[in-house]
C-alpha positions as CSV (number, residue, x, y, z in Angstrom):
1,X,-39.3,-69.7,-7.9
2,X,-41.9,-72.2,-6.5
3,X,-43.2,-75.2,-8.5
4,X,-46.5,-73.6,-9.5
5,X,-44.8,-70.4,-10.8
6,X,-42.2,-72.5,-12.7
7,X,-44.9,-74.6,-14.3
8,X,-46.8,-71.4,-15.3
9,X,-43.7,-70.1,-17.0
10,X,-43.2,-73.5,-18.8
11,X,-46.8,-73.4,-20.0
12,X,-46.1,-70.0,-21.5
13,X,-43.0,-71.3,-23.2
14,X,-45.2,-74.1,-24.8
15,X,-47.8,-71.7,-26.0
16,X,-45.1,-69.5,-27.6
17,X,-43.2,-72.6,-28.9
18,X,-39.9,-71.2,-27.7
19,X,-37.3,-73.2,-29.5
20,X,-34.5,-71.6,-27.6
21,X,-35.7,-73.2,-24.4
22,X,-36.4,-76.7,-25.9
23,X,-33.6,-78.3,-23.8
24,X,-34.9,-77.0,-20.5
25,X,-37.7,-79.5,-20.0
26,X,-40.3,-81.7,-21.8
27,X,-44.0,-81.8,-21.4
28,X,-46.3,-84.9,-21.4
29,X,-50.0,-85.0,-22.4
30,X,-52.1,-87.4,-20.2
31,X,-54.7,-88.0,-22.9
32,X,-52.3,-89.1,-25.6
33,X,-49.5,-90.6,-23.5
34,X,-46.9,-88.6,-25.5
35,X,-44.2,-86.2,-24.4
36,X,-42.8,-83.4,-26.5
37,X,-40.4,-80.5,-26.6
38,X,-41.8,-77.0,-25.8
39,X,-41.2,-76.1,-29.5
40,X,-43.2,-79.0,-30.9
41,X,-45.4,-77.9,-33.8
42,X,-48.2,-80.4,-32.8
43,X,-51.5,-79.0,-31.7
44,X,-51.3,-77.5,-28.3
45,X,-52.9,-79.6,-25.5
46,X,-55.2,-78.4,-22.8
47,X,-53.4,-77.1,-19.8
48,X,-55.1,-79.5,-17.3
49,X,-53.8,-82.5,-19.3
50,X,-50.1,-81.4,-19.2
51,X,-47.3,-82.6,-16.9
52,X,-43.7,-81.3,-16.9
53,X,-40.5,-83.4,-16.7
54,X,-36.9,-82.3,-16.5
55,X,-35.9,-84.4,-19.5
56,X,-36.9,-87.3,-21.8
57,X,-35.6,-89.9,-19.5
58,X,-37.9,-88.8,-16.6
59,X,-40.9,-88.7,-19.0
60,X,-40.2,-92.1,-20.4
61,X,-39.8,-93.5,-16.8
62,X,-43.3,-92.2,-16.0
63,X,-44.7,-94.2,-18.9
64,X,-44.9,-91.7,-21.7
65,X,-43.6,-92.2,-25.2
66,X,-41.7,-89.8,-27.3
67,X,-43.4,-87.6,-30.0
68,X,-42.5,-88.7,-33.5
69,X,-42.6,-85.1,-34.8
70,X,-40.3,-83.2,-32.4
71,X,-38.3,-86.3,-31.3
72,X,-37.6,-85.2,-27.7
73,X,-35.6,-88.3,-27.0
74,X,-33.0,-87.5,-29.7
75,X,-30.3,-84.9,-29.6
76,X,-31.9,-81.4,-29.8
77,X,-31.3,-79.1,-32.8
78,X,-29.7,-76.7,-30.3
79,X,-27.3,-79.3,-29.0
80,X,-26.6,-80.5,-32.6
81,X,-25.8,-77.0,-33.8
82,X,-23.6,-76.4,-30.7
83,X,-21.7,-79.6,-31.4
84,X,-21.2,-78.7,-35.1
85,X,-19.9,-75.2,-34.2
86,X,-17.5,-76.7,-31.6
87,X,-16.2,-79.1,-34.2
88,X,-15.7,-76.4,-36.7
89,X,-13.9,-74.1,-34.3
90,X,-11.6,-77.0,-33.4
91,X,-10.9,-77.7,-37.0
92,X,-10.0,-74.0,-37.6
93,X,-7.9,-73.7,-34.5
94,X,-5.9,-76.8,-35.3
95,X,-5.3,-76.1,-39.0
96,X,-2.0,-74.7,-40.1
97,X,-3.7,-72.6,-42.7
98,X,-7.4,-71.5,-42.5
99,X,-9.6,-74.2,-44.2
100,X,-11.9,-73.1,-46.9
101,X,-15.7,-73.1,-46.4
102,X,-16.0,-76.0,-48.9
103,X,-13.4,-78.0,-46.9
104,X,-15.2,-77.4,-43.6
105,X,-18.5,-78.4,-45.2
106,X,-17.1,-81.6,-46.7
107,X,-15.5,-82.6,-43.4
108,X,-18.7,-81.9,-41.4
109,X,-21.2,-83.6,-43.8
110,X,-23.4,-80.5,-44.2
111,X,-23.9,-77.9,-47.0
112,X,-21.7,-74.8,-47.1
113,X,-24.8,-72.6,-46.8
114,X,-26.1,-74.4,-43.7
115,X,-22.6,-74.4,-42.1
116,X,-22.1,-70.7,-42.7
117,X,-25.5,-69.8,-41.3
118,X,-25.3,-71.9,-38.2
119,X,-21.7,-70.8,-37.5
120,X,-22.6,-67.1,-37.8
121,X,-25.7,-67.5,-35.6
122,X,-23.6,-69.0,-32.8
123,X,-20.4,-66.9,-33.0
124,X,-21.4,-63.7,-34.8
125,X,-18.7,-64.4,-37.4
126,X,-18.4,-66.3,-40.6
127,X,-15.8,-69.2,-40.4
128,X,-13.4,-67.0,-42.4
129,X,-13.8,-64.1,-40.0
130,X,-13.3,-66.5,-37.1
131,X,-10.1,-67.9,-38.6
132,X,-8.9,-64.3,-39.2
133,X,-9.6,-63.4,-35.6
134,X,-7.8,-66.5,-34.3
135,X,-4.8,-65.8,-36.5
136,X,-4.7,-62.2,-35.2
137,X,-4.8,-63.5,-31.7
138,X,-1.8,-65.9,-32.4
139,X,0.0,-62.9,-34.0
140,X,-0.5,-60.8,-30.9
141,X,0.7,-63.6,-28.6
142,X,3.7,-64.4,-30.8
143,X,4.7,-60.8,-31.1
144,X,4.6,-60.4,-27.3
145,X,6.9,-63.4,-26.8
146,X,10.5,-62.5,-26.2
147,X,13.0,-63.2,-28.9
148,X,10.5,-63.5,-31.7
149,X,11.1,-61.5,-34.9
150,X,8.1,-59.9,-36.7
151,X,8.8,-62.1,-39.8
152,X,8.8,-65.2,-37.6
153,X,5.6,-64.1,-35.9
154,X,3.9,-63.5,-39.3
155,X,4.4,-67.1,-40.5
156,X,3.8,-68.7,-37.1
157,X,0.5,-67.0,-36.9
158,X,-0.5,-68.6,-40.3
159,X,-0.2,-65.6,-42.7
160,X,0.8,-66.8,-46.1
161,X,2.9,-63.7,-46.8
162,X,4.1,-60.5,-45.1
163,X,2.0,-58.4,-47.5
164,X,-1.2,-60.2,-46.4
165,X,-0.4,-59.4,-42.7
166,X,0.6,-55.8,-43.2
167,X,-2.6,-55.1,-45.0
168,X,-4.4,-55.9,-41.7
169,X,-1.8,-55.0,-39.1
170,X,-3.2,-51.5,-38.2
171,X,-6.7,-52.8,-37.7
172,X,-5.5,-55.8,-35.7
173,X,-2.9,-54.2,-33.5
174,X,-3.7,-50.5,-33.5
175,X,0.0,-49.7,-34.3
176,X,2.9,-51.1,-36.2
177,X,3.9,-54.7,-35.4
178,X,7.3,-53.6,-34.0
179,X,5.7,-51.0,-31.8
180,X,3.2,-53.6,-30.5
181,X,5.9,-56.1,-29.8
182,X,7.7,-53.4,-27.7
183,X,4.7,-52.4,-25.7
184,X,4.0,-49.3,-27.8
185,X,7.6,-48.2,-28.1
186,X,7.9,-45.3,-30.6
187,X,4.2,-44.6,-30.3
188,X,3.1,-41.3,-28.9
189,X,-0.1,-40.9,-27.0
190,X,-1.2,-37.6,-25.5
191,X,-3.5,-37.6,-22.6
192,X,-5.1,-35.4,-19.9
193,X,-7.3,-35.9,-16.9
194,X,-10.0,-33.6,-15.7
195,X,-13.1,-33.6,-13.5
196,X,-16.7,-33.9,-14.9
197,X,-20.1,-34.4,-13.4
198,X,-19.5,-38.1,-13.7
199,X,-16.2,-38.0,-11.8
200,X,-12.7,-38.2,-13.1
201,X,-12.2,-38.4,-16.9
202,X,-9.2,-39.4,-18.9
203,X,-8.9,-38.6,-22.6
204,X,-6.1,-40.0,-24.7
205,X,-5.3,-39.5,-28.4
206,X,-2.9,-41.4,-30.6
207,X,-1.8,-40.5,-34.1
208,X,-5.0,-42.2,-35.4
209,X,-7.5,-40.5,-33.1
210,X,-9.1,-40.7,-29.7
211,X,-8.0,-44.1,-28.3
212,X,-9.4,-43.8,-24.7
213,X,-12.2,-42.1,-22.9
214,X,-12.3,-43.5,-19.4
215,X,-14.2,-42.6,-16.3
216,X,-13.6,-43.2,-12.6
217,X,-13.1,-41.9,-9.1
218,X,-9.4,-41.4,-9.1
219,X,-7.4,-39.8,-12.0
220,X,-4.2,-41.6,-11.0
221,X,-6.0,-44.9,-11.5
222,X,-7.1,-43.9,-14.9
223,X,-3.5,-43.0,-15.9
224,X,-2.2,-46.3,-14.5
225,X,-4.7,-48.2,-16.6
226,X,-3.5,-46.3,-19.7
227,X,0.2,-47.1,-18.9
228,X,-0.7,-50.7,-18.5
229,X,-2.2,-50.8,-21.9
230,X,0.8,-49.1,-23.5
231,X,3.7,-49.9,-21.2
232,X,6.5,-48.5,-23.5
233,X,4.6,-45.9,-25.4
234,X,5.6,-42.2,-25.0
235,X,2.7,-41.0,-22.8
236,X,2.7,-37.2,-22.9
237,X,0.5,-34.9,-20.9
238,X,-1.4,-32.6,-23.2
239,X,-0.1,-29.1,-24.0
240,X,-2.1,-26.0,-24.7
241,X,-3.1,-27.3,-28.2
242,X,-4.5,-30.5,-26.6
243,X,-6.8,-28.5,-24.3
244,X,-9.3,-28.0,-27.2
245,X,-9.4,-31.8,-27.7
246,X,-10.1,-32.4,-24.0
247,X,-12.8,-29.6,-24.1
248,X,-14.6,-31.4,-26.9
249,X,-14.5,-34.7,-25.2
250,X,-15.7,-33.3,-21.9
251,X,-18.5,-31.3,-23.7
252,X,-19.6,-34.5,-25.4
253,X,-19.6,-36.5,-22.2
254,X,-21.6,-33.8,-20.4
255,X,-24.0,-33.4,-23.4
256,X,-24.0,-36.3,-25.8
257,X,-26.4,-34.5,-28.1
258,X,-23.5,-32.1,-29.0
259,X,-21.7,-35.0,-30.8
260,X,-18.0,-35.7,-31.0
261,X,-16.3,-34.4,-34.2
262,X,-13.0,-36.2,-33.6
263,X,-11.7,-39.4,-35.3
264,X,-11.7,-42.5,-33.1
265,X,-8.9,-45.0,-32.9
266,X,-10.8,-48.2,-32.5
267,X,-9.0,-51.5,-32.6
268,X,-10.2,-54.9,-31.4
269,X,-11.2,-58.3,-32.6
270,X,-13.5,-58.5,-35.7
271,X,-16.4,-59.4,-33.4
272,X,-15.8,-56.6,-31.0
273,X,-15.7,-54.1,-33.9
274,X,-19.0,-55.4,-35.2
275,X,-20.6,-55.0,-31.8
276,X,-19.1,-51.5,-31.3
277,X,-20.4,-50.4,-34.7
278,X,-23.8,-51.7,-33.7
279,X,-23.7,-49.7,-30.4
280,X,-22.8,-46.5,-32.3
281,X,-25.9,-47.0,-34.4
282,X,-28.2,-46.9,-31.4
283,X,-30.0,-43.6,-31.6
284,X,-29.6,-41.1,-28.7
285,X,-32.3,-41.6,-26.1
286,X,-32.9,-45.3,-27.0
287,X,-31.6,-48.5,-25.6
288,X,-31.1,-52.1,-26.8
289,X,-30.9,-55.4,-24.9
290,X,-27.9,-57.6,-25.3
291,X,-30.1,-60.0,-27.2
292,X,-31.3,-57.3,-29.6
293,X,-27.7,-56.3,-30.3
294,X,-26.7,-59.9,-30.9
295,X,-29.6,-60.3,-33.4
296,X,-28.8,-57.0,-35.1
297,X,-25.2,-58.2,-35.9
298,X,-26.6,-61.5,-37.2
299,X,-25.5,-63.6,-34.1
300,X,-28.6,-64.2,-32.0
301,X,-26.9,-66.9,-30.0
302,X,-23.9,-64.8,-29.1
303,X,-25.5,-62.8,-26.3
304,X,-22.6,-63.4,-23.8
305,X,-20.0,-62.5,-26.4
306,X,-21.9,-59.2,-27.0
307,X,-21.7,-58.5,-23.2
308,X,-18.0,-59.2,-23.2
309,X,-17.4,-56.9,-26.2
310,X,-19.3,-54.2,-24.4
311,X,-17.1,-54.7,-21.3
312,X,-13.9,-54.4,-23.5
313,X,-14.9,-51.0,-24.8
314,X,-12.3,-48.3,-23.9
315,X,-14.2,-45.3,-25.3
316,X,-16.9,-44.3,-22.9
317,X,-20.0,-42.5,-24.4
318,X,-18.3,-42.4,-27.9
319,X,-19.0,-46.1,-28.1
320,X,-22.3,-46.1,-26.1
321,X,-22.2,-49.4,-24.3
322,X,-24.3,-47.7,-21.6
323,X,-27.3,-47.9,-24.0
324,X,-27.3,-51.7,-23.7
325,X,-29.5,-53.0,-20.9
326,X,-31.1,-56.3,-19.8
327,X,-34.0,-57.7,-21.7
328,X,-36.4,-56.4,-18.9
329,X,-35.0,-52.9,-19.2
330,X,-33.0,-53.1,-16.0
331,X,-29.4,-51.9,-15.8
332,X,-26.7,-54.5,-15.8
333,X,-23.0,-54.1,-15.3
334,X,-21.1,-51.2,-16.7
335,X,-17.3,-50.8,-17.0
336,X,-17.4,-47.5,-15.3
337,X,-20.2,-48.2,-12.7
338,X,-23.9,-48.7,-12.9
339,X,-24.7,-45.3,-11.3
340,X,-22.8,-43.6,-14.2
341,X,-24.7,-45.7,-16.6
342,X,-28.0,-44.6,-15.0
343,X,-27.0,-40.9,-15.2
344,X,-25.9,-41.1,-18.8
345,X,-29.2,-42.7,-19.8
346,X,-31.2,-40.1,-17.9
347,X,-29.4,-37.2,-19.5
348,X,-30.0,-38.7,-23.0
349,X,-33.8,-39.0,-22.5
350,X,-35.8,-36.9,-25.0
């Protein structure tokens, strides 16, 4: 982008007072000798009187003084919030037991209401949910370690009691703790592969419901991916009774308007589950941007995390991550290929 085009874009940011971009540059006004952030609430200057600078240091070096309203020479609100959230995450990660909201607020010198709101905007989770997610992650890592008993893993992960853990075990692990530790041992998953208009399809069903709908070019690769996810589970090819399940999945993929009347076995982090639920709420024939999804789940700053959650989805079409596009409507990456994403959206058009 050339200088003139970049300055035109910056001028539009000033007119819109885009706070999200306030750290990208500052602008100075020749007639007042003052420089401001793009989001400054002061009266907008005339375009011909405006100059742009990369930061406050450059503007001050050119002889301009900082605005007393938006304080462009001080730490920006965006940077301050990011620093606060980083500090809170560190406190939660390092604590033996999850600190209460009141304890976090006291240690940070802000109100509990402000802390909760800022944290959720940045991460998509409340501090309590974040602590639960981190604890679940420690649990998965500890269970995977050789020589660790389930009881030991429960307490090392920060659960106060076995009862507290087992209440959440199914949602966190998707199977019993002992089965998870052994790579899915004693867990039965039936699967089948077939060909569709989108290429190869694998459908897999656990005792809880459909746990995988994956697309690709090679059925063997899809099966290998399933085995990698559940290395010690009993993976059984479907029998005659399983054919109806596969037929329903294929019918749904070929014609999403038909719906899928099968239970889903969804397990992931708290944030991933919130994103996936938001995706399933997008009406057929419509799309959302990653920013819109982040806003809908109450985490407008967590756009990248939303994209990561979409990429972690293992249930093609059933969890319609293909309905999430760039802010300009363009197609971005898709776990199963952008061309498949394009075809899915085309067949869902009214």
